[in-house]
Backbone as numpy.savetxt, mean C-alpha at the origin, in Angstrom:
# Nx Ny Nz CAx CAy CAz Cx Cy Cz
23.03 33.94 -16.42 21.87 34.44 -16.16 22.22 35.60 -15.05
22.08 37.10 -15.56 22.45 38.09 -14.45 21.22 38.88 -14.22
21.25 39.75 -13.51 20.14 40.29 -12.82 19.36 40.91 -14.13
20.10 41.44 -15.06 19.52 42.24 -16.42 18.94 41.00 -17.15
19.50 39.87 -17.09 18.98 38.77 -17.82 17.72 37.99 -17.37
17.35 38.38 -16.15 16.21 37.54 -15.59 15.16 38.36 -15.13
14.22 37.78 -15.17 12.80 37.88 -14.73 12.98 37.87 -13.00
12.97 38.86 -12.35 13.25 38.39 -10.59 12.03 38.67 -9.81
11.74 37.67 -9.12 11.14 38.15 -7.83 11.67 37.94 -6.77
12.15 38.74 -5.84 12.84 38.22 -4.54 12.25 38.71 -3.37
12.27 38.13 -2.22 11.58 37.87 -1.04 12.30 38.17 0.29
12.45 38.77 0.95 13.17 38.54 2.29 12.44 39.19 3.56
12.29 38.24 4.52 11.72 38.95 5.70 10.12 38.91 5.78
9.50 38.88 6.97 8.01 38.35 6.73 7.01 39.50 5.92
6.87 40.61 6.75 6.22 41.57 6.06 6.83 42.39 4.99
7.98 42.31 5.30 8.84 43.49 4.24 8.66 42.57 2.57
8.72 41.02 2.89 8.86 40.28 1.48 7.94 40.39 0.87
6.73 40.88 1.51 5.53 40.88 0.52 5.70 42.10 0.03
6.10 43.66 0.59 6.10 44.49 0.00 7.57 44.88 -1.22
8.31 44.07 -0.96 9.31 43.94 -1.80 8.85 43.23 -3.21
8.23 42.10 -2.76 7.64 41.31 -4.24 6.48 42.25 -5.00
5.78 42.86 -4.29 4.71 43.73 -4.85 5.34 45.02 -5.37
6.44 45.72 -4.92 7.30 46.81 -5.99 7.73 46.41 -7.01
8.65 45.15 -6.53 9.59 44.50 -7.65 8.36 43.86 -8.97
7.49 43.47 -8.54 6.35 43.02 -9.73 5.75 44.04 -10.32
5.57 45.35 -9.67 4.74 46.43 -10.62 6.14 47.21 -11.58
7.32 46.88 -10.80 8.39 47.41 -11.95 8.74 46.47 -13.05
8.53 44.93 -12.51 8.74 44.13 -13.70 7.96 44.12 -14.72
6.40 44.38 -14.47 5.35 44.73 -15.21 5.66 45.57 -16.19
6.11 46.84 -15.54 5.77 48.10 -16.37 6.91 48.06 -17.53
8.15 47.39 -17.06 9.17 47.14 -17.96 8.57 46.33 -19.23
8.53 45.21 -18.69 7.49 44.48 -20.08 6.14 44.88 -20.50
5.44 46.07 -19.97 4.42 46.51 -20.63 3.08 45.53 -20.72
3.24 44.66 -19.32 2.37 43.45 -19.35 1.34 43.61 -18.02
0.25 43.22 -18.41 -0.89 43.43 -17.04 -0.65 41.67 -16.64
-1.45 41.88 -15.53 -1.49 40.41 -14.78 -2.35 39.43 -16.23
-2.30 38.45 -16.39 -2.70 37.09 -17.21 -3.92 36.60 -16.44
-4.32 36.54 -15.24 -5.15 36.17 -14.60 -6.04 36.42 -13.77
-7.35 36.33 -13.63 -7.97 37.29 -12.66 -7.89 36.95 -11.43
-7.96 37.89 -10.42 -7.46 37.30 -8.78 -8.39 36.18 -8.55
-9.57 35.87 -8.91 -10.50 34.78 -8.49 -9.83 33.54 -8.72
-9.45 33.64 -9.81 -8.73 32.24 -10.43 -7.54 31.92 -9.58
-6.86 32.49 -8.84 -5.40 32.36 -8.10 -6.02 32.19 -6.69
-7.03 32.96 -6.47 -7.75 33.00 -4.96 -8.40 32.06 -4.23
-9.41 31.65 -5.46 -10.08 30.28 -4.99 -9.67 29.09 -5.76
-9.05 29.44 -6.50 -8.99 28.23 -7.49 -7.51 27.98 -7.67
-6.83 27.74 -8.71 -5.49 27.44 -9.12 -5.23 27.64 -10.49
-3.89 27.97 -11.08 -3.57 27.76 -12.42 -2.77 27.02 -12.86
-3.06 25.63 -13.51 -2.32 24.67 -13.93 -1.41 24.85 -15.08
0.00 24.56 -14.82 0.83 24.41 -15.99 1.51 23.19 -16.08
1.83 22.60 -17.18 2.90 21.38 -17.39 4.25 21.74 -17.50
5.17 21.21 -16.93 6.49 21.23 -17.55 7.47 19.64 -17.11
8.45 20.02 -17.08 9.37 18.78 -17.03 10.36 19.47 -15.93
10.37 18.49 -14.81 10.96 18.56 -13.67 12.30 18.54 -13.73
13.69 18.99 -13.55 14.71 18.80 -13.89 15.27 18.55 -12.18
14.68 18.71 -11.44 15.02 18.67 -10.10 14.81 19.39 -8.93
15.37 19.28 -7.77 16.11 20.54 -6.75 16.99 20.11 -5.76
17.75 20.80 -5.53 18.99 20.96 -4.67 19.27 21.96 -3.99
19.99 21.58 -2.91 20.15 22.26 -1.76 21.39 23.45 -2.19
20.77 24.93 -1.88 21.56 26.26 -1.91 21.65 26.97 -0.88
22.84 27.41 -0.57 23.54 28.26 0.46 22.48 29.64 1.19
22.36 30.20 -0.38 21.63 31.31 0.10 20.07 31.60 -0.44
19.20 32.19 0.58 17.68 32.08 -0.39 17.49 32.70 -1.48
18.19 33.55 -2.15 18.00 34.46 -3.36 19.30 34.65 -3.67
19.32 35.21 -5.26 20.32 35.76 -5.76 20.20 34.71 -7.35
20.49 35.82 -8.38 20.75 34.88 -9.65 21.98 34.00 -9.92
22.99 34.18 -9.13 24.11 33.46 -9.24 23.95 32.45 -8.34
23.22 32.28 -7.47 22.84 31.22 -6.59 21.95 30.08 -7.35
20.82 30.60 -8.54 20.25 29.78 -9.25 20.78 29.43 -10.75
21.71 30.30 -10.46 22.60 29.82 -11.79 23.29 28.54 -11.71
23.99 28.50 -10.72 24.63 27.90 -10.09 23.98 26.28 -10.07
22.57 26.48 -9.61 22.02 25.55 -9.17 21.22 24.45 -10.57
20.80 25.41 -11.58 20.64 25.02 -13.08 21.83 24.73 -13.14
22.73 24.90 -13.80 24.04 24.01 -14.16 24.50 22.78 -13.57
24.23 22.61 -12.02 24.42 21.46 -11.30 23.31 20.45 -12.00
22.41 21.08 -11.89 20.74 19.87 -12.18 20.85 19.66 -13.69
21.06 20.58 -14.80 21.09 20.33 -16.14 22.18 19.21 -16.26
23.24 19.31 -15.68 24.54 18.23 -15.90 24.30 16.93 -15.05
23.43 16.66 -13.91 22.62 15.71 -13.66 22.17 14.79 -14.42
21.17 16.24 -15.12 19.84 15.51 -16.21 20.82 15.08 -17.27
21.93 15.24 -17.42 22.44 15.04 -18.74 22.94 13.74 -18.93
23.63 13.36 -17.58 24.03 11.80 -17.40 22.72 11.02 -17.31
21.81 11.29 -16.41 21.01 10.54 -16.74 20.08 10.13 -17.88
20.26 11.41 -18.66 19.53 10.99 -20.13 20.33 10.18 -20.85
21.68 9.87 -20.90 22.70 9.41 -21.42 22.34 7.91 -21.32
21.79 7.79 -19.61 21.55 6.29 -19.44 20.21 5.99 -19.82
19.55 6.64 -20.56 18.23 6.54 -21.02 16.97 6.85 -20.31
17.11 7.68 -19.50 16.46 7.88 -18.05 15.70 9.24 -18.86
14.41 9.33 -18.85 13.64 10.47 -19.44 13.40 11.87 -18.36
13.58 13.06 -18.73 12.96 13.92 -17.73 11.65 13.48 -17.33
11.17 13.44 -16.25 10.05 13.36 -15.72 8.94 14.81 -15.91
7.40 14.49 -16.16 6.82 15.59 -16.53 6.05 15.65 -15.21
5.75 16.84 -14.70 5.10 17.49 -13.95 3.95 18.00 -14.11
2.92 18.65 -13.18 1.76 19.48 -13.27 1.94 20.42 -11.69
1.96 21.78 -12.03 2.37 22.77 -11.08 0.79 23.42 -11.16
0.67 23.18 -10.17 -0.97 24.48 -9.49 -0.41 25.65 -8.61
-0.62 26.68 -9.21 -0.10 28.05 -8.71 -1.36 28.50 -7.94
-1.22 28.83 -7.00 -2.73 29.72 -6.21 -1.78 30.75 -5.39
-2.65 31.56 -4.48 -2.02 32.05 -3.57 -1.48 31.43 -2.33
-1.75 30.69 -2.34 -1.51 29.64 -0.88 0.05 28.94 -1.62
0.63 28.77 -2.69 1.66 28.39 -2.83 1.80 27.59 -4.15
2.43 26.88 -4.39 3.12 26.02 -5.58 2.94 24.73 -5.36
2.18 23.81 -6.18 2.22 22.54 -5.91 2.82 21.60 -7.04
3.37 20.68 -6.68 4.12 19.61 -7.76 3.39 18.78 -7.86
2.60 18.09 -8.92 1.87 16.97 -9.13 2.44 16.11 -9.87
2.16 14.62 -9.71 2.27 13.83 -11.12 1.03 14.07 -12.10
1.24 14.02 -13.54 0.32 14.34 -14.18 -0.91 14.02 -14.23
-0.71 12.25 -14.53 -1.31 11.41 -14.56 -2.32 10.91 -13.14
-1.22 10.42 -11.90 -2.07 9.87 -10.60 -2.72 11.14 -10.23
-2.36 12.76 -10.19 -2.13 13.62 -9.39 -1.53 13.87 -7.52
-0.83 12.76 -7.71 -0.21 12.66 -6.36 0.72 13.75 -6.38
0.37 14.53 -5.10 1.22 15.68 -4.74 2.68 15.16 -4.63
3.81 15.73 -5.35 5.20 15.51 -4.98 5.89 16.17 -3.92
5.64 17.74 -3.75 5.79 18.66 -3.21 4.89 20.03 -3.32
4.86 20.25 -2.03 3.77 21.37 -1.82 4.64 22.69 -1.19
5.03 23.78 -2.15 5.87 24.79 -1.99 4.76 25.89 -0.99
4.71 25.91 0.12 3.75 27.31 0.19 4.34 28.62 -0.27
3.87 29.48 -0.30 4.15 30.60 -1.12 4.86 31.63 -0.03
4.65 31.50 1.24 5.29 32.08 2.26 6.97 31.68 2.40
6.82 30.69 1.73 8.15 30.10 2.27 9.02 30.21 0.78
8.57 31.06 -0.22 9.32 31.01 -1.35 9.96 32.31 -1.12
11.39 32.28 -1.63 12.25 33.51 -1.37 12.90 34.06 -2.83
12.56 33.28 -3.59 13.39 33.93 -5.14 12.81 33.21 -6.00
12.37 33.61 -7.37 11.57 33.10 -8.38 12.35 33.94 -9.51
12.50 32.87 -10.53 13.24 33.83 -12.18 13.38 32.91 -13.13
12.97 33.61 -14.28 13.23 32.71 -15.62 14.33 32.75 -16.42
14.96 32.03 -16.79 16.42 32.54 -17.39 16.18 32.87 -18.89
16.71 34.45 -19.17 16.56 35.04 -20.41 17.39 34.55 -21.67
18.63 33.86 -21.16 19.62 33.25 -22.09 19.16 31.78 -22.55
18.33 30.92 -21.68 17.37 29.66 -21.91 16.29 30.01 -21.67
15.23 30.45 -22.54 14.14 30.93 -22.37 12.98 29.78 -21.71
13.40 28.08 -21.96 12.65 27.54 -21.11 12.72 27.09 -19.77
13.94 27.79 -19.22 14.42 27.37 -17.83 13.76 28.50 -17.24
13.00 27.74 -15.87 12.72 29.07 -14.94 12.99 27.97 -13.43
13.17 28.96 -12.48 13.18 28.42 -10.90 13.08 29.06 -9.76
12.59 28.67 -8.74 12.06 29.00 -7.61 13.31 28.58 -6.60
13.48 29.26 -5.33 13.69 28.84 -4.34 12.97 28.59 -3.00
12.78 27.83 -2.31 11.68 27.44 -1.17 12.31 26.54 0.10
12.21 27.29 0.89 12.69 27.21 2.34 12.13 25.64 2.95
12.89 24.35 3.03 11.98 23.35 3.52 11.25 23.61 4.55
10.35 22.97 4.80 9.65 23.11 6.15 10.13 21.94 7.22
10.55 20.92 6.54 11.13 19.87 7.72 12.64 20.36 8.20
13.40 20.51 7.18 14.93 20.67 7.36 15.25 22.59 7.17
14.54 23.07 7.11 14.82 24.25 6.97 15.97 24.52 5.84
16.27 23.94 5.32 17.21 24.11 4.27 16.41 24.79 2.97
17.33 25.67 2.22 16.82 26.10 1.02 17.18 25.59 -0.14
15.74 25.15 -0.54 16.27 24.13 -1.89 15.69 25.08 -3.27
16.63 24.74 -4.25 16.24 25.47 -5.54 15.19 24.51 -6.42
14.55 24.56 -6.75 13.44 24.04 -7.93 13.75 24.39 -9.31
14.27 23.46 -10.30 14.52 23.71 -11.47 13.67 23.23 -12.76
13.03 23.58 -13.50 11.85 23.21 -14.35 11.98 23.71 -15.87
11.64 22.86 -16.83 11.82 23.37 -18.12 10.61 23.40 -18.79
10.26 24.39 -19.43 8.91 24.39 -20.04 9.00 25.22 -21.43
9.15 24.48 -22.76 9.21 25.08 -23.70 8.32 26.58 -24.27
7.28 26.38 -23.60 6.63 28.11 -24.30 6.15 28.86 -22.73
6.04 28.10 -21.76 5.54 28.62 -20.67 6.60 29.15 -19.51
7.77 29.23 -19.43 8.77 29.67 -18.48 8.44 31.08 -17.98
8.45 32.01 -18.71 8.23 33.64 -18.53 6.95 33.67 -18.12
5.73 33.01 -18.26 4.43 32.96 -17.79 4.30 32.42 -16.68
5.22 31.33 -16.66 4.98 31.17 -14.93 5.41 31.53 -13.85
6.37 31.94 -14.12 7.04 33.28 -13.54 6.52 34.65 -13.11
5.40 35.36 -13.75 4.60 36.26 -13.90 3.24 35.57 -12.89
3.12 34.55 -12.93 1.97 33.67 -12.43 1.95 33.92 -10.75
3.54 33.10 -10.51 3.61 33.33 -9.27 4.22 34.50 -8.92
4.45 35.76 -9.52 4.58 37.32 -9.34 2.79 37.41 -8.95
2.13 37.17 -9.52 0.69 37.38 -9.56 0.32 37.10 -8.27
0.26 35.89 -7.87 0.40 35.08 -6.37 0.77 35.92 -5.77
1.64 36.23 -5.58 2.51 37.14 -4.37 1.47 38.28 -4.22
1.65 39.15 -5.56 0.58 40.22 -5.36 -0.38 40.39 -4.82
-1.21 39.00 -4.90 -2.54 39.14 -4.37 -2.58 38.61 -2.82
-1.74 37.98 -2.77 -1.25 37.43 -1.24 -0.94 38.51 -0.31
-0.40 39.36 -0.85 0.24 40.24 -0.07 -0.92 41.71 0.15
-1.65 41.85 -0.64 -3.07 42.71 -0.73 -3.94 41.77 0.33
-3.65 40.59 0.39 -4.72 40.12 1.13 -3.94 40.08 2.60
-2.70 39.93 2.75 -2.01 40.16 4.01 -2.40 41.59 4.63
-2.50 42.70 3.75 -2.85 44.05 4.51 -4.21 43.85 5.04
-5.07 43.36 4.19 -6.60 43.70 4.82 -6.55 42.46 5.76
-5.93 41.48 6.19 -6.31 40.65 7.34 -5.58 41.29 8.55
-4.44 42.55 8.37 -3.57 42.53 9.54 -2.49 41.50 9.87
-2.30 40.43 8.66 -1.33 39.91 9.13 -1.63 38.30 9.88
-2.96 38.56 10.08 -3.55 36.97 10.64 -3.56 35.94 9.58
-3.97 36.52 8.26 -3.96 35.40 7.23 -2.63 34.56 6.83
-1.66 35.17 7.26 -0.39 34.63 7.05 -0.25 33.20 7.96
-0.68 33.52 9.46 -0.72 32.36 10.41 -1.79 31.17 10.11
-2.89 31.83 9.11 -4.03 30.91 8.92 -3.19 29.91 7.85
-2.86 30.51 7.29 -1.83 29.91 5.98 -1.09 28.98 6.30
0.02 29.12 7.40 0.45 28.35 7.54 0.18 27.11 8.58
-1.33 27.16 9.33 -2.04 25.90 9.92 -2.49 25.23 8.88
-3.30 26.12 7.66 -3.88 25.26 6.52 -2.68 24.32 6.23
-1.31 25.03 5.55 -0.26 24.46 5.00 0.05 23.16 5.94
-0.05 22.89 7.42 0.66 22.22 8.54 -0.62 20.70 8.23
-1.86 21.25 7.64 -2.94 20.57 7.90 -3.27 19.52 6.70
-2.80 20.34 5.80 -2.64 19.62 4.27 -1.57 18.74 3.99
-0.39 19.29 4.61 0.73 18.34 4.93 0.56 17.05 5.73
-0.03 17.13 6.86 -0.56 15.87 7.51 -1.66 15.04 7.02
-2.67 15.75 6.24 -3.36 15.10 5.62 -2.70 14.24 4.28
-1.58 14.93 3.76 -1.17 14.16 2.74 0.05 12.80 3.51
0.44 13.00 4.79 1.20 11.95 5.12 0.17 10.50 5.27
-1.23 11.38 5.80 -1.87 10.15 6.36 -2.36 9.42 5.40
-2.82 10.36 3.94 -3.42 9.54 3.21 -2.08 8.38 2.42
-0.95 8.86 2.13 0.12 8.03 1.81 0.46 6.56 3.20
0.09 6.94 4.36 0.19 5.89 5.02 -1.00 4.79 4.80
-2.29 5.40 4.61 -3.48 4.60 4.28 -3.48 3.58 2.91
-2.42 3.95 1.93 -2.31 3.53 0.91 -1.45 2.22 1.34
-0.55 2.72 1.91 0.60 1.63 2.42 0.06 0.73 3.01
-1.29 0.59 3.99 -1.70 -0.16 4.81 -3.08 -0.90 3.94
-3.16 -0.53 2.96 -4.38 -0.87 1.89 -3.25 -2.26 1.04
-2.06 -1.48 0.78 -1.71 -2.52 -0.34 -1.29 -3.61 0.76
-0.23 -3.40 1.82 -0.31 -4.58 3.25 -1.35 -5.65 3.13
-2.52 -5.14 3.56 -3.81 -6.07 3.59 -4.26 -6.82 2.48
-3.81 -6.24 1.08 -4.23 -6.92 0.06 -3.38 -7.91 -0.43
-2.14 -7.70 0.45 -1.07 -8.97 0.18 -1.47 -10.16 0.95
-1.68 -9.36 2.06 -2.36 -10.61 3.33 -3.17 -11.55 2.82
-4.16 -10.66 2.55 -5.39 -11.53 1.70 -4.89 -12.38 0.38
-4.15 -12.07 -0.20 -3.58 -13.04 -1.49 -3.00 -14.15 -0.71
-1.94 -13.93 0.08 -1.31 -14.95 0.66 -2.34 -16.25 1.73
-3.05 -15.70 2.37 -4.56 -16.62 2.93 -5.16 -17.18 1.87
-5.28 -16.80 0.64 -6.19 -17.25 -0.50 -5.30 -18.30 -0.92
-3.90 -18.16 -1.04 -3.18 -18.93 -1.67 -2.65 -20.00 -0.69
-2.80 -19.88 0.40 -2.83 -21.02 1.86 -3.99 -21.94 2.02
-4.88 -21.44 1.35 -6.30 -22.46 1.52 -6.63 -22.99 0.20
-6.09 -22.62 -1.08 -6.41 -22.97 -2.11 -5.35 -24.46 -2.46
-6.28 -25.66 -2.34 -5.21 -26.61 -2.50 -4.62 -26.99 -3.57
-3.49 -27.83 -3.98 -2.82 -27.67 -5.24 -3.18 -28.50 -6.32
-3.06 -28.01 -7.54 -4.09 -28.73 -8.53 -3.30 -30.36 -8.67
-4.82 -31.31 -8.65 -4.54 -32.61 -8.72 -4.37 -33.42 -7.62
-4.53 -32.23 -6.35 -4.28 -33.05 -5.09 -6.10 -33.37 -4.70
-6.31 -34.43 -4.01 -7.54 -35.10 -3.31 -7.97 -34.56 -2.00
-8.70 -33.78 -1.93 -9.35 -33.35 -0.58 -9.87 -34.72 0.63
-9.20 -34.87 1.31 -9.78 -35.97 2.65 -10.60 -35.75 3.54
-11.84 -35.97 3.59 -12.63 -35.92 4.87 -12.60 -36.51 5.96
-12.27 -35.75 7.16 -11.72 -36.51 7.83 -12.97 -37.09 8.70
-13.13 -38.19 9.39 -14.05 -38.80 10.36 -14.21 -38.07 11.33
-15.47 -38.34 12.03 -16.01 -37.66 13.07 -15.78 -38.82 14.15
-15.31 -38.11 15.44 -15.14 -39.17 16.63 -15.51 -38.82 17.62
-16.03 -39.86 18.56 -16.83 -39.70 19.87 -16.37 -38.66 20.78
-16.23 -38.61 22.47 -16.21 -38.42 23.04 -14.92 -38.78 23.76
-14.87 -40.36 23.41 -13.35 -40.62 23.72 -12.39 -40.64 22.58
-12.68 -39.82 21.33 -11.39 -39.72 20.23 -11.76 -40.97 19.65
-12.96 -41.83 19.49 -12.93 -42.62 18.64 -13.96 -42.85 17.34
-14.00 -43.47 16.28 -14.68 -43.54 15.56 -15.69 -44.54 15.48
-17.01 -43.86 15.53 -18.01 -44.70 16.23 -17.93 -45.72 15.08
-18.65 -46.89 15.79 -18.94 -48.13 15.24 -20.14 -48.00 14.01
-19.63 -48.60 12.86 -21.21 -49.05 11.76 -21.24 -50.14 11.32
-22.40 -50.88 11.29 -22.41 -52.00 10.39 -22.71 -51.94 9.13
-22.76 -50.85 8.77 -22.79 -50.61 7.25 -21.77 -50.27 6.60
-20.72 -49.07 7.33 -19.83 -48.21 6.49 -18.46 -49.08 6.95
-17.56 -49.67 6.16 -16.70 -50.39 6.74 -15.44 -49.67 7.36
-14.46 -49.79 7.93 -13.73 -48.88 8.55 -12.70 -49.02 7.72
-12.17 -47.47 7.76 -10.85 -47.52 6.53 -9.62 -47.31 7.29
-8.71 -48.32 7.05 -7.31 -48.44 7.73 -6.93 -46.97 7.75
-6.21 -46.49 8.57 -5.51 -44.74 8.54 -4.13 -45.18 8.94
-2.99 -44.23 8.33 -1.65 -44.48 8.47 -1.46 -44.28 9.98
-0.12 -45.16 10.28 -0.05 -45.05 11.91 0.96 -44.04 12.33
0.55 -43.21 13.43 1.40 -42.21 14.18 2.81 -42.11 13.38
3.12 -43.28 13.54 5.04 -43.27 13.52 5.12 -43.19 12.24
4.34 -43.23 10.86 4.87 -43.37 9.61 4.45 -44.77 8.97
4.57 -45.74 9.61 4.39 -46.75 9.11 3.30 -47.28 8.41
3.27 -47.94 7.19 1.84 -48.22 6.73 1.08 -49.36 7.33
-0.02 -49.02 7.50 -1.24 -50.26 7.97 -1.03 -51.66 7.84
-1.16 -52.29 8.94 -1.60 -53.75 8.32 -2.44 -53.91 7.12
-2.48 -54.96 6.54 -3.81 -55.34 5.71 -4.99 -55.58 6.27
-5.92 -55.20 5.71 -7.26 -55.48 6.99 -7.52 -57.19 6.77
-7.95 -57.38 7.96 -8.43 -59.18 8.05 -9.51 -59.09 7.64
-10.01 -60.34 6.68 -11.29 -60.56 6.04 -11.85 -61.28 6.95
-13.40 -61.79 7.22 -14.17 -62.34 8.21 -13.72 -63.89 7.71
-13.27 -64.43 8.70 -13.44 -65.97 8.13 -14.42 -66.78 7.65
-14.14 -67.46 6.38 -15.24 -67.82 5.80 -16.41 -69.02 6.45
-15.92 -69.52 7.39 -16.40 -70.77 8.17 -17.00 -70.19 9.70
-18.02 -69.58 9.51 -19.00 -68.96 10.90 -18.94 -70.09 11.70
-18.72 -71.24 11.65 -18.78 -72.17 12.74 -17.55 -71.98 14.08
-16.64 -71.56 13.58 -15.39 -71.16 14.30 -15.48 -70.09 14.92
-14.94 -69.86 16.48 -15.25 -69.05 17.06 -13.79 -67.68 16.69
-13.60 -66.55 17.07 -12.88 -65.71 17.09 -11.21 -66.33 16.74
-10.68 -67.23 17.63 -9.70 -67.63 17.79 -9.40 -68.65 16.69
-10.15 -69.43 15.79 -10.46 -70.37 14.78 -10.69 -71.98 15.56
-11.16 -71.78 16.74 -11.04 -73.38 17.37 -13.18 -73.23 17.34
-13.23 -75.10 17.42 -14.65 -74.86 17.42 -15.43 -74.88 18.35
-16.53 -74.22 18.53 -17.68 -73.88 19.74 -17.30 -74.77 20.55
-17.41 -74.66 21.82 -17.69 -75.88 22.93 -19.53 -76.00 22.88
-19.46 -77.65 22.93 -21.14 -77.88 22.62 -20.68 -79.31 23.68
-21.49 -78.97 24.78 -21.56 -80.30 25.30 -22.13 -81.85 25.02
-22.88 -81.48 24.20 -23.58 -82.73 23.56 -23.06 -83.39 22.57
-21.92 -82.69 21.59 -21.26 -83.16 20.74 -19.70 -83.70 21.02
-19.21 -83.10 22.27 -18.12 -83.62 23.00 -17.82 -84.81 23.21
-16.48 -85.21 23.43 -16.49 -86.96 23.78 -16.35 -86.93 25.23
-16.50 -88.28 25.41 -16.36 -88.92 26.53 -15.82 -88.20 27.66
-16.25 -87.62 28.78 -15.68 -86.91 29.84 -16.40 -87.69 31.36
-15.46 -87.45 32.16 -15.67 -87.84 33.42 -16.18 -86.48 34.40
-17.49 -87.10 34.15 -18.27 -85.74 35.09 -18.93 -86.35 36.66
-19.25 -85.27 37.33 -19.70 -85.98 38.74 -21.21 -86.56 38.27
-21.90 -87.53 39.15 -22.99 -87.98 38.81 -24.34 -87.20 38.52
-24.26 -86.02 39.68 -25.64 -85.03 39.39 -25.28 -84.47 38.20
-24.17 -83.93 37.39 -23.62 -83.33 36.22 -24.40 -83.98 35.26
-23.58 -85.37 35.36 -24.12 -86.38 33.97 -25.40 -86.65 34.06
-26.26 -86.73 35.22 -27.57 -86.75 34.89 -28.36 -85.76 34.39
-27.70 -84.65 34.74 -28.70 -83.13 34.09 -28.13 -83.70 32.75
-27.09 -83.91 32.11 -26.78 -83.59 30.74 -27.31 -84.70 29.95
-27.69 -85.79 30.42 -28.65 -86.98 30.02 -29.89 -86.43 29.46
-30.41 -85.94 30.65 -31.53 -85.32 30.47 -31.72 -84.36 29.50
-31.05 -83.35 29.54 -30.80 -82.16 28.26 -30.66 -82.67 27.11
-29.76 -83.91 27.05 -29.72 -84.29 25.71 -31.00 -84.87 25.26
-31.74 -86.03 26.30 -33.18 -86.39 25.78 -34.02 -85.48 25.51
-34.05 -84.42 25.87 -35.23 -83.53 25.55 -34.75 -82.84 24.00
-33.64 -82.35 24.13 -32.91 -81.72 22.45 -33.64 -83.24 21.36
-33.34 -84.24 21.65 -33.54 -85.43 20.87 -34.92 -85.36 20.66
-35.95 -85.41 21.66 -37.65 -85.40 21.53 -37.92 -84.24 20.63
-37.13 -82.91 20.77 -37.64 -81.54 20.22 -37.53 -81.93 18.74
-36.05 -82.10 18.31 -35.58 -82.29 17.03 -36.41 -83.64 16.42
-37.01 -84.39 17.16 -37.49 -85.46 16.42 -38.87 -84.72 15.94
-39.94 -84.15 17.13 -41.22 -83.54 16.83 -40.82 -82.45 15.58
-39.65 -81.88 15.28 -39.79 -80.95 14.42 -39.42 -81.53 13.18
């Protein structure tokens, strides 16, 4: 892919980059005898979407040059060929092109995978030997490395390159009208958009962790199948089960893990006391030696008891 074989947009330097882009775009369009395909409003207020296959990106040593992108394309094609032999498919992406840059999104979820701001793109070209391939070089905002992005589009490779060229042309005109202030504004907007994206990603992760914790708590509170829930008895201030004449006490397992002793049934003969002995009755007990005064009182109580039972 030589200079004659590629439709090239080359950029270098802040104010000079727009001048070079604008001049090269006009020369490229005159050579192809084509006008811009989109209205300025479509790129300035909205964006132009395209679908393509993303071969990936790789670091390059220079910010521009057809030989630079040629080596990057060869490298990524080889890596993709290996992944294809392993059964992996080339991922599809959606490109959103505007005067602010090129966004690379997941076509289904619309998640932004890469946000290449226009003032960081230094080179753009479509391969004339392989009309499906187009590429651009962008300087990464974090590492300041130059990354070459390579795409495969069956029908739109040249059109996508021209659309990026039109975005540069409109951005250059806007740069002249604003006296250079617009570039700084776009840089600030780009930084804010990146921060918003990071916060959205962090928010998604936190929601996922919260959902996992809620599921764990629900599992912990659900009793296993077949188990019987036991309602604990309430206790008084001394941690004792209140006495009830209606509800019998249920023996509980001892703290040492040993089974409780069998419950003691009430004695059938209620005439015996707690220790199994006959209750003491001074009138039915056998003869005993009592002092005279006590003996006389016992005799009197016996006579009164006999009289009472006789009248009954």
